[in-house]
Backbone as JSON, one array per atom type, in Angstrom:
{
  "sequence": "XXXXXXXXXXXXXXXXXXXXXXXXXXXXXXXXXXXXXXXXXXXXXXXXXXXXXXXXXXXXXXXXXXXXXXXXXXXXXXXXXXXXXXXXXXXXXXXXXXXXXXXXXXXXXXXXXXXXXXXXXXXXXXXXXXXXXXXXXXXXXXXXXXXXXXXXXXXXXXXXXXXXXXXXXXXXXXXXXXXXXXXXXXXXXXXXXXXXXXXXXXXXXXXXXXXXXXXXXXXXXXXXXXXXXXXXXXXXX",
  "N": [[-13.39, -10.16, -23.58], [-14.17, -12.47, -22.19], [-16.47, -15.13, -22.7], [-19.99, -14.81, -22.95], [-21.71, -15.87, -20.07], [-23.4, -17.53, -17.39], [-23.47, -15.77, -14.32], [-21.88, -16.94, -11.5], [-22.91, -17.49, -8.07], [-22.11, -16.86, -4.76], [-23.08, -17.19, -1.45], [-22.1, -15.94, 1.57], [-20.83, -16.51, 4.93], [-22.72, -17.9, 6.46], [-24.67, -19.17, 9.15], [-26.88, -20.52, 10.06], [-29.38, -23.08, 9.71], [-31.82, -22.43, 8.35], [-31.01, -20.3, 6.76], [-29.11, -21.4, 5.07], [-30.8, -23.14, 3.66], [-32.48, -21.22, 2.47], [-30.68, -19.87, 0.79], [-29.97, -21.91, -1.01], [-32.46, -22.45, -2.12], [-32.89, -20.08, -3.47], [-31.1, -20.25, -5.52], [-28.33, -20.24, -5.25], [-24.9, -20.91, -6.02], [-22.8, -21.6, -4.39], [-21.94, -21.93, -0.94], [-20.73, -20.13, 1.76], [-18.67, -20.73, 4.57], [-17.36, -19.34, 7.5], [-14.38, -19.89, 8.89], [-12.85, -18.58, 10.8], [-11.92, -17.54, 13.77], [-12.03, -14.94, 14.9], [-13.97, -13.59, 13.52], [-17.26, -12.19, 13.45], [-19.05, -13.79, 12.21], [-18.21, -16.33, 12.45], [-18.04, -19.89, 12.46], [-17.7, -23.13, 13.99], [-15.64, -25.9, 12.91], [-17.1, -28.25, 13.17], [-19.73, -27.31, 13.2], [-19.85, -26.15, 10.66], [-19.58, -28.43, 9.08], [-21.92, -29.74, 9.75], [-23.88, -27.97, 8.73], [-23.14, -28.02, 6.04], [-23.92, -30.52, 5.25], [-26.51, -30.25, 4.55], [-26.59, -29.39, 2.02], [-27.54, -29.72, -1.41], [-26.62, -31.78, -4.31], [-24.09, -30.37, -6.4], [-24.02, -27.81, -5.28], [-21.66, -25.92, -3.86], [-19.72, -26.14, -0.88], [-17.84, -23.64, 0.72], [-14.9, -22.97, 2.43], [-13.71, -20.58, 4.52], [-10.59, -19.29, 5.45], [-8.21, -17.62, 7.54], [-4.95, -17.01, 7.64], [-4.39, -19.57, 8.66], [-3.04, -22.67, 9.95], [-1.54, -25.18, 7.82], [-2.07, -27.81, 8.52], [-4.46, -27.54, 9.99], [-6.22, -26.57, 8.09], [-6.25, -28.73, 6.31], [-7.32, -30.75, 7.95], [-9.86, -29.71, 8.45], [-10.97, -29.73, 5.88], [-11.1, -32.45, 5.47], [-13.29, -33.09, 6.94], [-15.33, -32.07, 5.53], [-16.27, -33.03, 2.71], [-15.6, -32.31, -0.7], [-15.39, -29.6, -0.43], [-14.45, -26.26, -1.3], [-11.63, -24.12, -0.82], [-11.06, -20.94, 0.68], [-8.71, -18.51, 0.87], [-8.03, -15.88, 2.94], [-6.19, -14.29, 4.18], [-2.78, -13.6, 4.77], [-1.6, -15.49, 3.16], [0.91, -17.12, 1.32], [1.63, -18.22, -2.07], [2.9, -20.69, -1.76], [2.04, -21.4, 0.79], [-0.7, -21.76, 0.31], [-0.66, -23.9, -1.5], [0.44, -25.91, 0.15], [-1.58, -26.2, 2.09], [-3.73, -27.08, 0.68], [-2.85, -29.38, -0.36], [-1.98, -29.32, -2.92], [-3.99, -30.11, -4.64], [-6.69, -29.63, -3.99], [-9.24, -27.38, -4.97], [-8.94, -23.77, -4.73], [-9.69, -20.43, -3.66], [-8.2, -17.22, -3.83], [-8.09, -14.44, -1.94], [-7.89, -11.03, -2.89], [-6.95, -8.01, -1.56], [-8.29, -5.11, -2.18], [-7.42, -1.73, -2.21], [-9.39, 0.96, -0.84], [-11.05, 3.82, -2.37], [-9.02, 5.97, -4.47], [-6.8, 4.43, -4.26], [-7.11, 1.94, -5.31], [-6.2, 1.88, -7.89], [-3.53, 1.59, -7.7], [-3.06, -1.0, -6.98], [-1.65, -3.95, -8.15], [-3.24, -5.99, -9.89], [-2.93, -7.72, -12.03], [-0.3, -8.73, -11.74], [-0.68, -9.92, -9.26], [-2.52, -11.94, -9.83], [-0.99, -13.47, -11.52], [0.94, -14.32, -9.71], [-0.56, -15.93, -8.0], [-1.38, -18.07, -9.69], [-2.18, -20.67, -9.56], [-4.54, -20.67, -8.23], [-8.07, -21.23, -8.27], [-9.65, -19.05, -8.71], [-9.41, -15.43, -8.41], [-10.44, -13.64, -5.67], [-11.99, -10.57, -5.27], [-11.84, -8.19, -2.89], [-12.62, -5.52, -0.59], [-10.01, -3.66, 1.0], [-9.8, -3.3, 4.28], [-9.46, -2.38, 7.8], [-8.26, -5.16, 9.7], [-9.49, -8.33, 8.56], [-11.36, -9.19, 5.73], [-14.04, -7.54, 3.96], [-15.71, -5.84, 5.3], [-18.21, -4.89, 4.54], [-17.72, -2.93, 2.66], [-17.37, -1.32, -0.5], [-15.01, -1.26, -3.13], [-13.49, 0.85, -5.69], [-14.64, -0.17, -8.58], [-14.14, 0.57, -11.19], [-11.46, 1.16, -11.41], [-10.02, -1.1, -11.7], [-7.72, -3.3, -13.47], [-8.09, -3.72, -17.08], [-7.77, -6.19, -18.3], [-7.35, -9.26, -17.06], [-5.76, -12.29, -16.49], [-7.3, -14.36, -15.26], [-9.95, -16.16, -13.58], [-12.43, -14.34, -11.92], [-13.81, -13.25, -8.77], [-16.18, -11.18, -7.63], [-16.45, -9.24, -4.71], [-17.2, -7.65, -1.55], [-19.05, -5.28, -0.15], [-21.27, -5.7, -1.75], [-24.72, -5.55, -2.78], [-28.29, -6.13, -3.24], [-28.97, -3.8, -4.66], [-26.67, -2.79, -5.93], [-25.27, -4.79, -7.28], [-25.79, -5.44, -9.92], [-24.63, -3.33, -11.38], [-21.97, -3.7, -10.59], [-21.37, -6.2, -11.78], [-21.62, -5.61, -14.51], [-19.54, -3.8, -14.84], [-17.2, -5.23, -14.02], [-17.14, -7.77, -15.14], [-16.16, -7.94, -17.9], [-13.42, -7.85, -17.48], [-11.98, -10.1, -16.7], [-11.41, -13.72, -16.98], [-13.8, -14.96, -16.35], [-16.7, -14.18, -14.31], [-17.75, -14.32, -10.98], [-19.9, -13.74, -8.11], [-19.83, -12.65, -4.74], [-21.5, -12.49, -1.71], [-22.23, -11.17, 1.53], [-22.73, -9.38, 3.99], [-24.57, -7.8, 2.58], [-26.91, -9.24, 2.29], [-27.9, -9.66, 4.77], [-29.99, -9.78, 7.72], [-31.71, -6.94, 9.02], [-30.76, -5.15, 11.92], [-31.75, -3.61, 15.05], [-30.77, -1.01, 14.77], [-30.75, -0.63, 12.08], [-28.52, -1.8, 11.18], [-26.58, -4.49, 9.81], [-27.37, -7.79, 10.98], [-24.94, -9.67, 11.87], [-24.14, -12.66, 10.32], [-26.71, -13.56, 10.3], [-29.05, -14.17, 7.96], [-31.27, -12.71, 5.52], [-33.95, -14.01, 3.88], [-35.54, -12.84, 1.91], [-33.89, -10.75, 0.97], [-31.79, -12.31, -0.08], [-33.09, -13.58, -2.22], [-33.74, -11.29, -3.74], [-31.16, -10.41, -4.38], [-30.15, -12.49, -5.96], [-31.94, -12.32, -8.1], [-31.21, -9.78, -9.08], [-28.62, -10.37, -9.99], [-29.23, -12.12, -12.1], [-30.61, -10.37, -13.74], [-28.56, -8.68, -14.45], [-26.95, -10.45, -15.95], [-28.63, -10.88, -18.14], [-28.72, -8.29, -19.2], [-26.03, -7.9, -19.82], [-25.62, -9.87, -21.74], [-27.28, -8.92, -23.73], [-26.04, -6.49, -24.41], [-23.61, -7.35, -25.37], [-24.28, -8.65, -27.7], [-25.29, -6.96, -29.48]],
  "CA": [[-12.35, -11.1, -23.2], [-14.78, -13.68, -21.8], [-17.67, -15.47, -23.41], [-21.15, -14.64, -22.05], [-22.09, -17.05, -19.3], [-24.13, -17.22, -16.17], [-22.64, -15.38, -13.19], [-22.05, -17.79, -10.33], [-23.24, -16.76, -6.9], [-21.76, -17.41, -3.46], [-23.62, -16.5, -0.25], [-21.07, -16.27, 2.59], [-21.02, -16.13, 6.34], [-23.94, -18.49, 6.95], [-24.56, -19.79, 10.49], [-28.16, -21.15, 10.44], [-29.98, -24.01, 8.74], [-32.79, -21.78, 7.47], [-30.3, -19.45, 5.8], [-28.55, -22.33, 4.05], [-31.9, -23.55, 2.82], [-32.94, -20.06, 1.67], [-29.72, -19.6, -0.27], [-30.06, -22.97, -1.96], [-33.76, -22.27, -2.79], [-32.78, -18.95, -4.36], [-30.28, -20.57, -6.66], [-26.91, -20.02, -4.98], [-24.04, -21.99, -6.47], [-21.84, -21.91, -3.35], [-22.26, -21.43, 0.38], [-19.46, -19.91, 2.48], [-18.6, -20.86, 6.03], [-16.2, -18.64, 7.97], [-13.64, -20.66, 9.94], [-11.89, -17.58, 11.38], [-12.51, -17.35, 15.1], [-12.24, -13.55, 15.25], [-15.07, -13.04, 12.77], [-18.59, -12.33, 14.11], [-19.81, -14.82, 11.46], [-17.46, -17.59, 12.55], [-18.61, -21.15, 12.94], [-16.7, -24.16, 14.19], [-15.58, -26.92, 11.84], [-18.18, -29.2, 13.38], [-20.95, -26.65, 12.78], [-19.78, -26.0, 9.2], [-19.85, -29.76, 8.52], [-23.34, -29.98, 10.01], [-24.65, -27.15, 7.8], [-22.82, -28.43, 4.7], [-24.64, -31.74, 4.98], [-27.82, -29.86, 4.0], [-26.46, -28.94, 0.62], [-27.84, -30.71, -2.45], [-25.54, -31.92, -5.28], [-23.71, -29.23, -7.24], [-23.9, -26.58, -4.52], [-20.34, -26.13, -3.24], [-19.36, -25.49, 0.35], [-16.55, -22.95, 0.65], [-14.39, -22.79, 3.8], [-12.89, -19.39, 4.55], [-9.56, -19.3, 6.45], [-7.31, -16.46, 7.63], [-3.64, -17.33, 8.23], [-4.54, -20.82, 9.45], [-2.0, -23.64, 9.61], [-1.87, -26.14, 6.8], [-2.68, -28.96, 9.15], [-5.82, -27.23, 10.36], [-7.03, -26.52, 6.83], [-6.37, -30.11, 5.81], [-8.23, -31.44, 8.86], [-11.24, -29.19, 8.24], [-11.44, -30.22, 4.57], [-11.37, -33.86, 5.58], [-14.62, -33.18, 7.53], [-16.34, -31.51, 4.6], [-15.86, -33.49, 1.37], [-16.03, -31.48, -1.79], [-15.3, -28.19, -0.15], [-13.41, -25.41, -1.87], [-11.02, -23.32, 0.24], [-10.88, -19.54, 0.42], [-7.67, -17.92, 1.75], [-8.36, -14.47, 3.06], [-5.19, -13.62, 5.01], [-1.51, -13.23, 4.15], [-1.03, -16.73, 2.72], [1.73, -17.11, 0.13], [1.33, -19.3, -2.96], [3.39, -21.93, -1.13], [1.09, -21.73, 1.87], [-1.94, -22.25, -0.31], [-0.4, -25.25, -2.06], [0.6, -26.86, 1.25], [-2.84, -26.38, 2.81], [-4.65, -27.78, -0.2], [-2.12, -30.55, -0.88], [-1.73, -29.16, -4.33], [-5.03, -30.74, -5.44], [-8.02, -29.09, -3.71], [-9.42, -26.0, -5.53], [-9.02, -22.73, -3.75], [-9.81, -19.0, -4.02], [-7.28, -16.36, -3.1], [-8.6, -13.04, -1.82], [-7.02, -9.87, -3.11], [-7.51, -6.95, -0.79], [-8.17, -3.94, -3.02], [-7.58, -0.48, -1.42], [-10.56, 1.84, -1.05], [-10.76, 5.1, -3.02], [-8.14, 5.98, -5.61], [-5.71, 3.51, -4.07], [-7.35, 0.73, -6.11], [-5.44, 1.99, -9.14], [-2.11, 1.19, -7.42], [-2.96, -2.48, -6.74], [-1.31, -4.65, -9.39], [-4.01, -7.17, -9.95], [-2.36, -8.58, -13.06], [0.83, -9.4, -11.12], [-1.23, -10.75, -8.17], [-3.14, -13.1, -10.47], [0.13, -14.32, -11.98], [1.54, -14.93, -8.54], [-1.45, -16.98, -7.54], [-1.93, -18.66, -10.91], [-2.74, -21.99, -9.23], [-5.88, -20.48, -7.62], [-9.19, -21.39, -9.19], [-10.11, -17.66, -8.99], [-9.03, -14.39, -7.46], [-11.58, -12.94, -5.12], [-11.71, -9.17, -5.09], [-12.53, -7.63, -1.73], [-12.07, -4.22, -0.16], [-9.0, -3.66, 2.06], [-10.16, -2.48, 5.48], [-8.73, -2.91, 8.99], [-8.61, -6.53, 9.9], [-9.66, -9.15, 7.39], [-12.71, -9.11, 5.2], [-14.36, -6.27, 3.32], [-16.42, -4.94, 6.2], [-19.33, -4.33, 3.82], [-17.26, -1.77, 1.88], [-17.12, -1.56, -1.93], [-13.92, -0.52, -3.7], [-13.82, 1.47, -6.96], [-14.48, -1.2, -9.58], [-13.71, 1.15, -12.44], [-10.03, 1.31, -11.42], [-9.38, -2.41, -11.94], [-7.18, -3.47, -14.86], [-9.12, -4.12, -18.05], [-7.51, -7.52, -18.77], [-6.71, -10.07, -16.04], [-5.76, -13.66, -16.97], [-7.79, -15.21, -14.12], [-11.35, -16.08, -13.19], [-12.59, -13.35, -10.83], [-15.0, -13.28, -7.95], [-16.38, -9.81, -7.09], [-16.96, -9.26, -3.35], [-17.01, -6.37, -0.88], [-20.12, -4.28, -0.2], [-22.33, -5.98, -2.75], [-26.09, -5.56, -2.3], [-29.23, -6.22, -4.39], [-29.05, -2.56, -5.38], [-25.48, -2.4, -6.71], [-24.59, -5.93, -7.86], [-25.89, -5.37, -11.41], [-23.58, -2.39, -11.88], [-20.69, -4.35, -10.35], [-21.16, -7.27, -12.76], [-21.43, -5.02, -15.82], [-18.23, -3.16, -14.82], [-16.06, -6.11, -13.76], [-17.19, -8.97, -15.92], [-15.28, -7.99, -19.1], [-11.99, -7.7, -17.11], [-11.34, -11.41, -16.37], [-11.82, -14.83, -17.78], [-15.24, -15.08, -16.03], [-16.98, -13.48, -13.09], [-18.72, -14.79, -9.96], [-20.09, -12.72, -7.09], [-19.84, -13.17, -3.33], [-22.2, -11.53, -0.86], [-22.45, -11.54, 2.92], [-23.5, -8.33, 4.71], [-25.61, -7.26, 1.76], [-28.16, -10.01, 2.38], [-28.14, -9.96, 6.17], [-31.16, -9.16, 8.31], [-31.53, -5.62, 9.68], [-30.91, -5.08, 13.34], [-32.53, -2.5, 15.58], [-30.21, 0.26, 14.28], [-30.61, -0.82, 10.63], [-27.2, -2.38, 10.87], [-26.73, -5.92, 9.54], [-27.15, -8.74, 12.03], [-23.9, -10.47, 11.25], [-24.34, -14.07, 10.4], [-28.16, -13.84, 10.21], [-29.43, -13.74, 6.61], [-32.67, -12.37, 5.19], [-34.29, -14.74, 2.74], [-36.05, -11.95, 0.86], [-32.76, -10.06, 0.38], [-31.08, -13.29, -0.88], [-33.78, -13.68, -3.52], [-33.55, -10.03, -4.52], [-29.78, -10.39, -4.88], [-30.05, -13.43, -7.07], [-32.68, -11.7, -9.2], [-30.38, -8.7, -9.68], [-27.56, -10.99, -10.73], [-29.81, -12.64, -13.33], [-30.9, -9.2, -14.58], [-27.25, -8.24, -14.97], [-26.59, -11.39, -16.97], [-29.46, -10.6, -19.3], [-28.27, -7.01, -19.75], [-24.69, -8.12, -20.4], [-25.81, -10.67, -22.93], [-27.88, -8.05, -24.73], [-25.12, -5.45, -24.86], [-22.51, -7.99, -26.14], [-24.78, -9.24, -28.89], [-25.92, -5.93, -30.3]],
  "C": [[-12.95, -12.47, -22.81], [-16.07, -13.89, -22.59], [-18.86, -15.25, -22.44], [-21.53, -15.93, -21.37], [-22.74, -16.62, -18.04], [-23.16, -16.84, -15.06], [-22.93, -16.25, -12.0], [-22.2, -16.95, -9.1], [-22.84, -17.55, -5.65], [-22.38, -16.55, -2.37], [-22.71, -16.94, 0.91], [-21.48, -15.86, 3.98], [-22.3, -16.71, 6.92], [-23.7, -19.26, 8.27], [-25.78, -20.61, 10.86], [-28.68, -22.04, 9.33], [-30.96, -23.27, 7.78], [-32.16, -20.86, 6.44], [-29.66, -20.25, 4.69], [-29.68, -22.75, 3.11], [-32.42, -22.44, 1.9], [-32.01, -19.76, 0.51], [-29.78, -20.67, -1.38], [-31.37, -22.76, -2.78], [-33.7, -21.11, -3.79], [-31.93, -19.2, -5.59], [-28.83, -20.31, -6.48], [-26.1, -21.21, -5.49], [-23.04, -22.45, -5.38], [-22.27, -21.26, -2.06], [-20.95, -21.33, 1.18], [-19.62, -20.0, 3.98], [-17.3, -20.25, 6.51], [-15.57, -19.4, 9.14], [-12.5, -19.79, 10.47], [-12.47, -17.11, 12.67], [-12.84, -15.88, 15.48], [-13.41, -12.89, 14.46], [-16.38, -13.19, 13.51], [-19.44, -13.39, 13.4], [-19.14, -16.2, 11.55], [-18.31, -18.76, 13.03], [-17.46, -22.15, 13.16], [-16.68, -25.12, 13.0], [-16.72, -27.87, 11.97], [-19.51, -28.56, 12.9], [-20.96, -26.48, 11.24], [-20.13, -27.36, 8.55], [-21.33, -30.08, 8.65], [-24.17, -29.23, 8.98], [-24.39, -27.62, 6.38], [-23.54, -29.69, 4.3], [-26.04, -31.49, 4.41], [-27.76, -29.57, 2.53], [-26.74, -30.06, -0.37], [-26.6, -30.84, -3.39], [-25.36, -30.63, -6.05], [-23.82, -27.88, -6.6], [-22.64, -26.77, -3.65], [-20.18, -25.45, -1.91], [-17.97, -24.88, 0.22], [-16.13, -22.61, 2.09], [-13.41, -21.65, 3.79], [-11.91, -19.48, 5.75], [-8.77, -18.0, 6.39], [-6.04, -16.91, 8.38], [-3.7, -18.55, 9.11], [-3.41, -21.76, 9.06], [-2.48, -24.62, 8.58], [-2.55, -27.35, 7.35], [-4.12, -28.75, 9.52], [-6.74, -27.16, 9.17], [-7.28, -27.92, 6.33], [-7.38, -30.89, 6.65], [-9.68, -30.99, 8.65], [-11.81, -29.71, 6.92], [-11.78, -31.69, 4.63], [-12.8, -34.08, 6.19], [-15.72, -32.81, 6.57], [-15.95, -31.84, 3.18], [-16.41, -32.55, 0.31], [-15.92, -30.0, -1.58], [-14.17, -27.5, -0.96], [-12.88, -24.51, -0.69], [-10.86, -21.87, -0.2], [-9.84, -18.99, 1.41], [-7.82, -16.43, 1.73], [-7.34, -13.68, 3.9], [-3.96, -13.23, 4.22], [-0.82, -14.47, 3.54], [-0.27, -16.54, 1.38], [1.23, -18.21, -0.82], [1.73, -20.67, -2.43], [2.48, -22.38, 0.0], [-0.2, -22.36, 1.34], [-1.77, -23.68, -0.83], [-0.26, -26.27, -0.95], [-0.73, -27.17, 1.92], [-3.85, -27.14, 1.97], [-4.05, -29.05, -0.81], [-1.92, -30.53, -2.35], [-2.84, -29.69, -5.21], [-6.41, -30.08, -5.21], [-8.17, -27.67, -4.27], [-9.48, -24.96, -4.41], [-9.14, -21.36, -4.41], [-8.8, -18.2, -3.22], [-7.84, -14.96, -3.13], [-7.54, -12.03, -2.12], [-7.71, -8.7, -2.43], [-7.25, -5.62, -1.5], [-8.39, -2.67, -2.2], [-8.83, 0.28, -1.81], [-10.11, 3.12, -1.8], [-9.84, 4.91, -4.21], [-6.98, 4.98, -5.48], [-5.91, 2.2, -4.84], [-6.52, 0.73, -7.35], [-4.0, 1.53, -8.92], [-1.98, -0.31, -7.12], [-2.78, -3.18, -8.06], [-1.97, -5.97, -9.43], [-3.5, -8.19, -10.97], [-1.21, -9.4, -12.46], [0.34, -10.36, -10.04], [-1.8, -12.05, -8.75], [-2.09, -14.06, -11.01], [0.76, -15.04, -10.84], [0.75, -16.1, -8.02], [-2.13, -17.7, -8.71], [-2.52, -20.03, -10.67], [-4.14, -21.85, -8.59], [-6.96, -20.68, -8.68], [-9.73, -20.01, -9.64], [-9.47, -16.73, -7.98], [-10.28, -13.66, -6.99], [-11.22, -11.53, -4.77], [-12.53, -8.62, -3.97], [-11.88, -6.32, -1.34], [-11.09, -4.42, 1.0], [-9.42, -2.71, 3.16], [-9.33, -3.04, 6.65], [-9.21, -4.29, 9.29], [-8.7, -7.26, 8.63], [-11.1, -9.2, 7.0], [-13.02, -7.71, 4.69], [-15.14, -5.29, 4.25], [-17.65, -4.28, 5.58], [-19.01, -3.13, 2.96], [-17.06, -2.22, 0.43], [-15.92, -0.68, -2.39], [-14.33, 0.05, -5.02], [-13.54, 0.48, -8.08], [-13.87, -0.65, -10.88], [-12.16, 1.26, -12.56], [-9.27, -0.03, -11.56], [-8.79, -2.49, -13.33], [-8.24, -4.02, -15.82], [-8.93, -5.56, -18.55], [-6.69, -8.3, -17.74], [-6.86, -11.52, -16.41], [-6.13, -14.61, -15.85], [-9.32, -15.11, -14.08], [-11.41, -15.18, -11.96], [-13.88, -13.58, -10.06], [-15.12, -11.88, -7.3], [-17.07, -9.92, -5.71], [-16.82, -7.82, -2.81], [-18.13, -5.38, -1.09], [-21.18, -4.49, -1.24], [-23.7, -6.04, -2.09], [-27.01, -5.81, -3.47], [-29.28, -4.97, -5.24], [-27.88, -2.28, -6.26], [-24.83, -3.53, -7.44], [-24.67, -5.95, -9.39], [-24.8, -4.5, -11.96], [-22.18, -3.05, -11.75], [-20.36, -5.37, -11.39], [-20.85, -6.62, -14.13], [-20.05, -4.34, -15.92], [-17.06, -4.13, -14.8], [-16.03, -7.29, -14.66], [-16.24, -8.99, -17.15], [-13.76, -8.05, -18.73], [-11.25, -8.99, -16.84], [-11.85, -12.51, -17.28], [-13.29, -15.17, -17.58], [-15.41, -14.35, -14.72], [-17.99, -14.24, -12.27], [-18.88, -13.67, -8.96], [-20.26, -13.38, -5.72], [-20.43, -12.11, -2.42], [-22.31, -12.05, 0.55], [-23.35, -10.52, 3.61], [-24.69, -7.81, 3.94], [-26.91, -8.03, 1.74], [-28.43, -10.41, 3.85], [-29.37, -9.2, 6.7], [-30.79, -7.87, 9.01], [-31.73, -5.74, 11.16], [-31.7, -3.87, 13.78], [-32.03, -1.13, 15.1], [-30.02, 0.26, 12.75], [-29.22, -1.27, 10.26], [-27.38, -3.88, 10.68], [-26.53, -6.78, 10.8], [-26.18, -9.8, 11.48], [-24.07, -11.92, 11.44], [-25.83, -14.52, 10.3], [-28.66, -13.26, 8.88], [-30.94, -13.49, 6.52], [-33.04, -13.05, 3.86], [-34.77, -13.89, 1.57], [-34.87, -11.21, 0.18], [-31.93, -11.03, -0.49], [-31.77, -13.42, -2.26], [-33.7, -12.48, -4.38], [-32.13, -9.96, -5.13], [-29.64, -11.3, -6.07], [-30.77, -12.88, -8.28], [-31.93, -10.61, -9.87], [-29.22, -9.24, -10.48], [-28.06, -11.5, -12.1], [-30.14, -11.49, -14.28], [-29.64, -8.67, -15.21], [-26.8, -9.16, -16.12], [-27.33, -11.14, -18.25], [-29.05, -9.33, -19.99], [-26.93, -7.17, -20.45], [-24.79, -8.87, -21.7], [-26.34, -9.83, -24.07], [-26.88, -7.05, -25.27], [-23.96, -6.08, -25.7], [-22.95, -8.64, -27.41], [-25.52, -8.23, -29.77], [-25.27, -5.88, -31.68]]
}
């Protein structure tokens, strides 16, 4: 359905200068800042603006909101020129249009149920409903908002979706290649979005939320590039 092309990469939930620099050095296309106060990875608008100023040309800052007012989204975007918006709550198409003034590009998260429930999610209808979105971001539906480091069953997604897709939820350097090979043919194009999968390990081997591991970021990017090479080879046999 889609022509072979490089998979774009977003590293999300960054809170530190060194992590922004590491993501850029590894080749990330976009850097995500969480502007949702209840998230352990949350940063203030002022902090996001400060970190975004480190980005070189052609690396996009992405501002993640959950059920935020249109005025707050507009004000935040005014502080961070060139930012893309990611809506991760219960925002309607009308809410998205109002908060982006109908002109700023945005991603709309689709919360895909875990297990066999993924088959009941009508992604084709969802993509049609949010047809003004630049892409539909696929994340696992868990309690609260965000994927919680969980991966849904990629194989249960529809085979043909008339939208650009962003695969998220539980991605790691170990599984992102498989995720790309499974999901890439299903949409117009595919990007990937990782957060917990590239975070530093805490004392209990649990991710230190908001603290990234430069080595894991580089491994993740390398795995994405390997998937691209594999996909290109299989589609040109």
